[in-house]
DRENTORTI-922685 format. One line per field, with one value per atom (N, C-alpha, C): residue number from 1; x, y, z. Coordinates in Angstrom, 3 decimals, always signed. Last residue first. Layout:
num	(NUM / ...)
px	(X / ...)
py	(Y / ...)
pz	(Z / ...)
***
This chain:
num	(81 / 81 / 81 / 80 / 80 / 80 / 79 / 79 / 79 / 78 / 78 / 78 / 77 / 77 / 77 / 76 / 76 / 76 / 75 / 75 / 75 / 74 / 74 / 74 / 73 / 73 / 73 / 72 / 72 / 72 / 71 / 71 / 71 / 70 / 70 / 70 / 69 / 69 / 69 / 68 / 68 / 68 / 67 / 67 / 67 / 66 / 66 / 66 / 65 / 65 / 65 / 64 / 64 / 64 / 63 / 63 / 63 / 62 / 62 / 62 / 61 / 61 / 61 / 60 / 60 / 60 / 59 / 59 / 59 / 58 / 58 / 58 / 57 / 57 / 57 / 56 / 56 / 56 / 55 / 55 / 55 / 54 / 54 / 54 / 53 / 53 / 53 / 52 / 52 / 52 / 51 / 51 / 51 / 50 / 50 / 50 / 49 / 49 / 49 / 48 / 48 / 48 / 47 / 47 / 47 / 46 / 46 / 46 / 45 / 45 / 45 / 44 / 44 / 44 / 43 / 43 / 43 / 42 / 42 / 42 / 41 / 41 / 41 / 40 / 40 / 40 / 39 / 39 / 39 / 38 / 38 / 38 / 37 / 37 / 37 / 36 / 36 / 36 / 35 / 35 / 35 / 34 / 34 / 34 / 33 / 33 / 33 / 32 / 32 / 32 / 31 / 31 / 31 / 30 / 30 / 30 / 29 / 29 / 29 / 28 / 28 / 28 / 27 / 27 / 27 / 26 / 26 / 26 / 25 / 25 / 25 / 24 / 24 / 24 / 23 / 23 / 23 / 22 / 22 / 22 / 21 / 21 / 21 / 20 / 20 / 20 / 19 / 19 / 19 / 18 / 18 / 18 / 17 / 17 / 17 / 16 / 16 / 16 / 15 / 15 / 15 / 14 / 14 / 14 / 13 / 13 / 13 / 12 / 12 / 12 / 11 / 11 / 11 / 10 / 10 / 10 / 9 / 9 / 9 / 8 / 8 / 8 / 7 / 7 / 7 / 6 / 6 / 6 / 5 / 5 / 5 / 4 / 4 / 4 / 3 / 3 / 3 / 2 / 2 / 2 / 1 / 1 / 1)
px	(+97.480 / +98.729 / +99.844 / +95.348 / +95.604 / +96.741 / +95.247 / +95.320 / +95.709 / +94.332 / +95.596 / +96.184 / +91.672 / +92.431 / +94.198 / +90.625 / +90.658 / +91.555 / +90.420 / +91.231 / +91.568 / +88.969 / +90.180 / +91.101 / +86.505 / +87.058 / +88.685 / +86.025 / +86.113 / +86.922 / +85.588 / +86.687 / +86.857 / +83.136 / +84.156 / +85.499 / +81.364 / +81.774 / +83.003 / +81.029 / +81.642 / +82.073 / +79.977 / +81.215 / +81.665 / +77.413 / +78.448 / +79.565 / +76.204 / +76.548 / +77.535 / +77.733 / +77.018 / +77.448 / +79.812 / +78.594 / +77.460 / +83.309 / +82.008 / +80.794 / +85.477 / +84.708 / +83.602 / +86.674 / +86.368 / +85.520 / +87.646 / +86.178 / +85.868 / +90.260 / +89.828 / +88.165 / +91.078 / +91.119 / +90.153 / +91.274 / +90.004 / +89.995 / +91.953 / +92.423 / +91.147 / +91.210 / +91.081 / +91.685 / +92.860 / +92.492 / +92.477 / +91.294 / +92.067 / +91.704 / +89.370 / +90.854 / +91.619 / +87.001 / +88.037 / +89.328 / +85.498 / +84.969 / +86.300 / +86.682 / +86.595 / +86.434 / +86.098 / +87.274 / +87.674 / +83.139 / +83.841 / +85.249 / +82.843 / +82.220 / +83.084 / +83.889 / +84.644 / +84.047 / +82.286 / +83.656 / +84.163 / +80.056 / +79.983 / +81.279 / +80.550 / +80.191 / +80.291 / +80.713 / +81.894 / +81.624 / +78.206 / +79.285 / +80.447 / +76.914 / +76.482 / +77.551 / +78.022 / +78.526 / +77.934 / +77.133 / +78.201 / +78.653 / +73.648 / +74.456 / +75.919 / +71.301 / +72.701 / +73.274 / +69.191 / +69.016 / +70.067 / +69.231 / +69.246 / +69.111 / +69.092 / +68.500 / +68.193 / +70.925 / +69.628 / +68.592 / +73.120 / +72.431 / +70.783 / +73.954 / +73.717 / +72.975 / +71.998 / +72.955 / +72.682 / +72.093 / +71.557 / +72.687 / +73.005 / +72.948 / +72.557 / +73.134 / +74.440 / +74.120 / +70.665 / +71.301 / +72.733 / +68.645 / +70.217 / +70.782 / +65.792 / +66.379 / +67.738 / +65.811 / +65.304 / +65.888 / +66.611 / +67.476 / +67.118 / +65.450 / +65.036 / +66.011 / +67.758 / +67.125 / +66.807 / +68.792 / +67.453 / +66.891 / +71.572 / +70.840 / +69.194 / +72.884 / +73.409 / +72.489 / +71.508 / +71.780 / +72.021 / +71.584 / +70.283 / +70.456 / +74.366 / +73.831 / +72.457 / +74.834 / +75.367 / +74.602 / +73.438 / +73.142 / +73.723 / +74.777 / +73.325 / +72.934 / +77.186 / +77.018 / +75.628 / +76.566 / +77.032 / +76.908 / +75.826 / +75.016 / +75.271 / +78.121 / +76.937 / +75.899 / +80.076 / +80.085 / +78.732 / +78.746 / +79.030 / +79.155 / +80.183 / +79.073 / +79.523)
py	(-177.211 / -177.490 / -177.552 / -176.701 / -177.911 / -178.329 / -174.018 / -174.612 / -176.118 / -173.219 / -173.004 / -173.696 / -174.273 / -174.951 / -174.873 / -172.217 / -173.525 / -174.384 / -169.891 / -169.927 / -171.170 / -171.050 / -170.651 / -170.943 / -171.593 / -172.680 / -172.269 / -168.405 / -169.865 / -170.936 / -167.617 / -167.226 / -168.141 / -168.817 / -169.068 / -168.688 / -168.346 / -169.629 / -169.788 / -165.524 / -165.930 / -167.386 / -165.731 / -165.097 / -165.681 / -166.956 / -167.659 / -166.985 / -164.523 / -165.888 / -166.826 / -161.642 / -162.635 / -163.680 / -159.977 / -159.532 / -160.078 / -159.082 / -160.205 / -159.192 / -157.995 / -158.064 / -159.028 / -158.012 / -156.614 / -156.938 / -160.272 / -159.828 / -158.726 / -160.155 / -161.398 / -161.187 / -157.466 / -157.738 / -158.957 / -158.130 / -157.068 / -157.291 / -161.270 / -160.097 / -159.265 / -163.297 / -163.020 / -161.402 / -165.628 / -164.346 / -164.160 / -168.552 / -167.893 / -166.648 / -170.427 / -170.405 / -169.378 / -170.877 / -171.652 / -171.302 / -169.214 / -170.859 / -171.619 / -166.719 / -167.680 / -169.356 / -166.060 / -166.449 / -167.115 / -166.146 / -167.017 / -167.005 / -163.742 / -165.189 / -166.058 / -161.817 / -162.355 / -163.586 / -161.724 / -162.326 / -162.597 / -160.913 / -162.386 / -162.782 / -158.331 / -159.445 / -160.859 / -157.405 / -157.329 / -158.479 / -157.430 / -158.242 / -158.180 / -155.722 / -157.283 / -158.062 / -153.413 / -153.695 / -155.242 / -153.148 / -153.280 / -153.997 / -155.025 / -153.845 / -154.108 / -157.042 / -157.014 / -156.007 / -158.006 / -156.782 / -156.667 / -159.857 / -160.245 / -159.145 / -158.565 / -159.872 / -160.087 / -156.396 / -156.056 / -157.418 / -157.137 / -155.968 / -156.049 / -159.733 / -159.415 / -158.278 / -161.838 / -160.614 / -160.168 / -165.207 / -164.229 / -163.050 / -167.308 / -166.045 / -164.840 / -169.127 / -169.055 / -167.657 / -168.350 / -169.083 / -168.664 / -167.778 / -167.846 / -168.596 / -168.161 / -167.062 / -166.959 / -170.622 / -170.595 / -169.379 / -169.616 / -170.072 / -170.508 / -166.183 / -167.529 / -168.059 / -164.606 / -164.826 / -166.192 / -163.929 / -164.306 / -164.425 / -163.259 / -162.255 / -162.608 / -165.565 / -164.404 / -163.265 / -167.878 / -167.809 / -166.086 / -167.487 / -167.701 / -167.378 / -167.692 / -166.415 / -166.402 / -170.348 / -169.004 / -167.658 / -171.947 / -171.762 / -170.810 / -171.259 / -170.730 / -171.086 / -172.170 / -170.603 / -170.378 / -174.543 / -174.332 / -172.743 / -174.883 / -175.343 / -174.842 / -174.390 / -173.333 / -173.905 / -176.330 / -175.105 / -174.106 / -179.172 / -178.577 / -177.018 / -181.433 / -180.469 / -179.591)
pz	(+5.873 / +5.099 / +5.917 / +7.642 / +7.104 / +6.438 / +7.466 / +8.996 / +8.604 / +5.185 / +5.494 / +6.818 / +5.233 / +4.830 / +4.957 / +6.885 / +7.468 / +6.779 / +4.752 / +6.153 / +6.833 / +2.904 / +2.425 / +4.021 / +4.237 / +3.626 / +3.520 / +5.076 / +6.052 / +5.723 / +2.665 / +3.538 / +4.583 / +1.733 / +1.092 / +1.878 / +3.598 / +3.654 / +3.007 / +2.940 / +4.506 / +4.327 / +0.486 / +0.855 / +2.048 / +1.369 / +0.424 / +0.542 / +2.483 / +3.403 / +2.581 / +1.004 / +1.016 / +2.035 / +1.158 / +1.075 / +1.576 / +1.409 / +1.709 / +1.959 / +1.249 / -0.088 / +0.295 / +3.580 / +2.851 / +1.815 / +5.030 / +5.146 / +4.387 / +4.989 / +4.743 / +4.328 / +5.945 / +4.508 / +4.110 / +8.711 / +8.163 / +6.416 / +9.228 / +9.135 / +8.551 / +12.186 / +10.813 / +10.539 / +14.256 / +13.997 / +12.463 / +15.351 / +14.393 / +14.261 / +16.292 / +17.095 / +16.145 / +15.365 / +14.600 / +15.287 / +17.434 / +17.176 / +16.308 / +17.230 / +18.561 / +17.991 / +14.955 / +15.382 / +16.401 / +15.089 / +14.104 / +14.570 / +16.959 / +17.155 / +16.172 / +15.187 / +16.375 / +16.883 / +12.851 / +12.744 / +14.186 / +14.233 / +13.631 / +13.582 / +14.951 / +16.113 / +15.391 / +12.378 / +13.452 / +14.429 / +11.429 / +10.670 / +11.768 / +13.351 / +13.470 / +12.632 / +12.567 / +13.975 / +13.876 / +9.918 / +9.973 / +11.303 / +10.193 / +9.766 / +10.070 / +8.531 / +9.309 / +9.105 / +6.936 / +7.927 / +8.717 / +5.010 / +6.613 / +7.425 / +2.548 / +2.922 / +4.257 / +2.725 / +2.136 / +2.425 / +4.144 / +4.713 / +4.199 / +3.416 / +4.817 / +5.034 / +1.116 / +1.519 / +2.788 / +0.240 / +1.077 / +1.385 / -0.973 / -1.944 / -1.010 / +1.161 / +0.291 / -0.285 / +3.403 / +2.284 / +1.948 / +5.789 / +5.717 / +4.578 / +6.108 / +5.361 / +4.929 / +7.626 / +6.221 / +5.324 / +10.108 / +9.370 / +7.953 / +11.126 / +10.970 / +9.920 / +13.386 / +12.226 / +11.765 / +15.927 / +15.963 / +14.635 / +15.982 / +15.460 / +15.454 / +17.039 / +17.479 / +17.037 / +16.151 / +17.536 / +18.180 / +13.532 / +14.310 / +15.571 / +13.229 / +12.833 / +13.414 / +14.170 / +14.681 / +14.419 / +12.228 / +13.615 / +14.349 / +9.964 / +9.984 / +11.478 / +10.356 / +10.159 / +10.355 / +10.062 / +11.391 / +11.577 / +7.336 / +8.556 / +9.918 / +6.190 / +6.023 / +7.173 / +6.820 / +7.231 / +7.222 / +8.068 / +6.978 / +7.356 / +10.503 / +10.223 / +8.910)
***
């Protein structure tokens, strides 16, 4: 499954957001109405999913869904090396 599709499922399940609103360009706060607590909940869920602990620095610059996808690709590619 493509990362964005899995991410859409997770965000929909956790926050009941319509999957059509969840695009790579969607901003957490402005477009999806998610706050910092929601972001932490999402990170905790993603850590469990990929069985990896993320550093706060990994997500410091995250503002959009695309940013999360980028972080996940980087982190998952580290496991493949």
